C-alpha positions in Angstrom: 0.2 -0.1 0.1 1.0 3.6 -0.7 1.8 5.6 2.1 1.4 8.9 0.6 -1.1 9.4 -2.3 -2.2 12.3 -4.3 -5.1 12.5 -6.6 -5.6 15.3 -9.1 -4.3 18.0 -6.9 -4.1 21.6 -8.2 -2.7 24.6 -6.5 -3.1 28.2 -7.5 -2.0 31.4 -6.5 -4.1 34.3 -7.3 -4.7 33.8 -11.1 -1.9 31.5 -11.6 -2.1 27.7 -11.9 1.1 26.2 -9.9 0.2 22.5 -10.3 -2.8 21.1 -12.4 -4.3 17.8 -11.7 -0.9 16.0 -10.4 -1.7 12.2 -9.0 1.1 9.8 -7.9 1.9 7.8 -5.1 4.9 6.7 -3.0 5.6 3.9 -0.8 8.1 2.7 2.0 11.2 1.6 0.8 11.5 4.4 -2.0 13.6 7.7 -1.9 11.6 9.6 -4.5 13.4 13.2 -5.6 11.1 15.8 -7.0 13.3 17.9 -9.2 12.3 20.8 -12.0 13.2 24.5 -12.6 12.6 27.6 -10.0 8.8 28.2 -9.5 7.6 24.6 -11.0 5.8 24.0 -7.5 8.3 21.5 -6.0 8.2 22.9 -2.6 4.6 23.5 -2.8 3.8 19.9 -3.7 6.0 18.3 -1.0 4.2 20.8 1.6 0.6 19.6 0.2 1.7 16.0 0.7 2.8 17.0 4.4 -0.2 18.7 5.1 1.1 22.1 5.4 -0.8 23.5 2.4 -4.1 22.6 1.4 -4.8 22.2 -2.5 -7.3 24.1 -4.5 -8.7 20.8 -5.4 -7.9 17.0 -5.3 -7.2 14.5 -2.4 -4.2 13.6 0.0 -4.2 10.3 1.6 -1.8 9.1 3.9 -1.4 5.4 4.9 -4.8 4.6 3.0 -6.6 7.3 4.8 -7.4 11.1 3.8 -4.8 13.2 5.3 -7.0 15.5 6.9 -8.6 13.1 9.4 -5.1 12.5 10.9 -4.9 14.2 14.3 -1.8 16.3 15.0 -0.4 13.8 17.4 -0.9 10.7 15.5 0.6 12.1 12.3 3.3 13.3 14.1 4.1 9.6 14.9 4.3 8.7 11.2 5.7 11.8 9.2 8.8 14.2 9.8 8.8 17.1 7.7 12.4 18.9 7.2 11.7 22.4 5.9 13.9 24.6 3.7 15.0 26.8 6.4 13.8 26.8 10.0 14.1 29.4 12.4 14.4 29.2 16.0 13.0 32.0 18.1 14.5 31.2 21.4 18.2 30.1 22.1 17.8 26.5 22.5 21.0 24.2 22.4 21.4 21.6 20.1 20.8 18.8 22.8 17.4 20.8 23.5 16.1 20.9 20.0 16.5 17.6 19.6 14.5 16.9 22.4 11.8 19.3 21.0 11.0 17.1 18.3 9.8 13.8 20.0 6.0 13.6 20.1 3.9 13.0 23.3 3.2 9.5 22.3 6.7 8.4 21.9 9.0 6.4 23.7 10.8 8.8 25.8 13.0 6.2 27.8 15.2 5.7 24.5 15.2 9.2 23.7 19.2 9.6 24.6 20.0 6.6 22.5 18.0 8.4 19.5 19.6 11.6 19.9 23.2 10.3 20.1 22.7 8.2 17.2 20.9 10.9 15.1 24.1 13.5 16.1 26.6 10.9 14.7 24.8 10.0 11.7 24.7 13.8 10.7 28.3 14.5 12.1 27.1 17.0 14.8 28.4 14.7 18.3 30.2 17.8 19.3 27.5 20.1 19.0 25.1 19.5 21.9 25.9 22.6 24.2 25.9 24.9 21.5 23.2 27.4 20.8 21.5 26.5 17.4 21.2 30.3 16.3 25.2 30.7 16.8 26.0 27.8 14.1 26.6 28.2 10.3 23.9 27.9 8.2 25.0 24.5 7.1 25.4 23.4 10.6 21.9 24.2 11.6 20.9 22.4 8.5 22.3 19.4 9.9 21.1 19.7 13.5 17.5 19.9 11.9 17.8 16.9 10.0 18.9 14.9 13.3 15.8 16.5 14.7 13.4 15.2 12.5 15.4 11.7 12.5 14.9 11.7 16.2 11.2 12.2 15.9 10.8 9.3 13.5 13.1 6.9 15.8 11.3 7.9 18.8 8.0 6.8 17.5 9.5 2.9 17.1 9.7 1.2 13.8 6.8 -0.6 14.0 4.5 2.2 12.1 4.6 3.1 8.8 6.6 6.6 8.4 7.5 9.0 5.6 10.3 11.3 6.0 9.6 14.8 3.9 12.6 16.9 3.0 12.8 20.2 1.0 16.3 21.1 -0.5 18.0 19.1 2.5 21.5 19.6 1.2 20.9 23.4 -0.3 23.3 25.0 2.4 25.9 22.1 2.8 29.5 21.7 1.8 30.2 18.7 -0.7 31.1 16.3 1.8 28.2 16.8 3.8 25.6 16.7 0.8 27.1 13.5 0.0 26.8 12.1 3.4 23.3 13.5 4.0 22.0 11.8 0.7 23.9 8.5 1.5 22.3 8.6 5.0 18.8 9.4 3.9 18.8 6.6 0.9 20.2 4.2 3.8 17.1 4.9 6.2 14.6 4.0 3.6 13.2 0.3 3.9 10.4 -1.8 4.8 8.5 0.7 6.8 10.2 4.0 5.9 10.0 6.0 2.3 11.4 9.5 2.0 10.4 12.3 -0.6 13.1 15.0 -1.0 13.0 18.1 -3.1 16.6 18.5 -5.1 18.3 20.7 -7.4 21.4 18.7 -8.2 20.5 16.5 -10.8 23.3 14.1 -10.0 22.3 13.5 -6.5 18.9 12.5 -7.8 20.8 10.2 -10.4 22.8 8.6 -7.8 20.5 8.2 -4.8 17.1 8.4 -5.4 15.2 5.0 -6.4 12.6 7.5 -8.2 12.8 10.7 -9.8 9.5 12.9 -10.3 10.3 15.8 -12.7 7.7 18.8 -12.3 7.5 21.2 -15.2 4.6 23.9 -16.2 2.5 22.6 -13.2 2.6 18.7 -14.9 4.5 15.6 -14.1 6.8 15.8 -17.2 8.7 12.3 -16.2 8.1 9.9 -13.3 10.6 6.8 -13.1 13.9 5.3 -12.2 16.7 8.0 -12.4 18.8 6.4 -15.0 16.0 5.8 -17.5 14.0 8.8 -17.0 16.6 11.4 -16.5 17.4 11.5 -20.1 19.4 14.6 -21.9 16.6 15.4 -24.0 14.1 15.6 -21.0 16.5 17.7 -18.8 17.3 20.1 -21.8 13.5 20.6 -22.4 12.9 21.3 -18.8 15.9 23.4 -17.8 16.7 24.8 -21.2 20.6 23.8 -20.9 21.6 21.2 -23.1 22.9 18.4 -21.3 25.3 15.3 -21.9 24.8 12.0 -19.7 27.9 10.0 -19.1 29.2 7.1 -16.8 32.0 8.0 -14.4 34.9 6.1 -13.7 33.4 4.4 -10.3 30.3 3.3 -12.5 27.9 5.9 -11.7 25.6 7.4 -14.4 25.7 11.3 -14.0 24.6 14.3 -16.3 26.3 17.6 -16.8 25.8 20.6 -18.8 27.5 21.3 -22.0 
């Protein structure tokens, strides 16, 4: 069964239609990358799937039930959202920030273990006592990734769960871009799926199990990255001539002419 399903979703801002009758579903075990040019509606689509925005028309389902009937406490056990940017209103430490993410119904007895694991996975083990607002933008981004991981892990692995990521590597250096994408890919499995808005075509090519390309309010392509991300598609969508090639390591990559 699909964890997330959208049916004929349309969204407008004023007279402009951003998304027009979009339909697809995402299940556990998938890392779905959403790509497209600026203004295509990628973040809008992610926010609709996560419940932060309401579509003008169409339906959103989570684990077989309409998203709107889930209580906030119950949906917090099953999905976590990493926004493009998160502003902290108070001078919380990293340790405090990770603990704030845990829903009331979660098993708090294991919280310390989950926090340590999330900090290790995101490379912030030494950050615990530091004030989040005093960290660099990239460091804060890794803290908030750790925060959403703690949220999911604290809820147990028996529930179907979905991780929504809006440009999770946009502020990171190359090393942490790669480690973050590797981490997310390693997490998806029998009960967890992930949907990520990404701008780097090679991150989508290398780490995603599936890529959905959004352009002009519609789905331009949807499928495995190696077969769906063709130079012709990317040139049509991004208006840049592209070349596709295989690296010495065997990875398929794309690059502009």
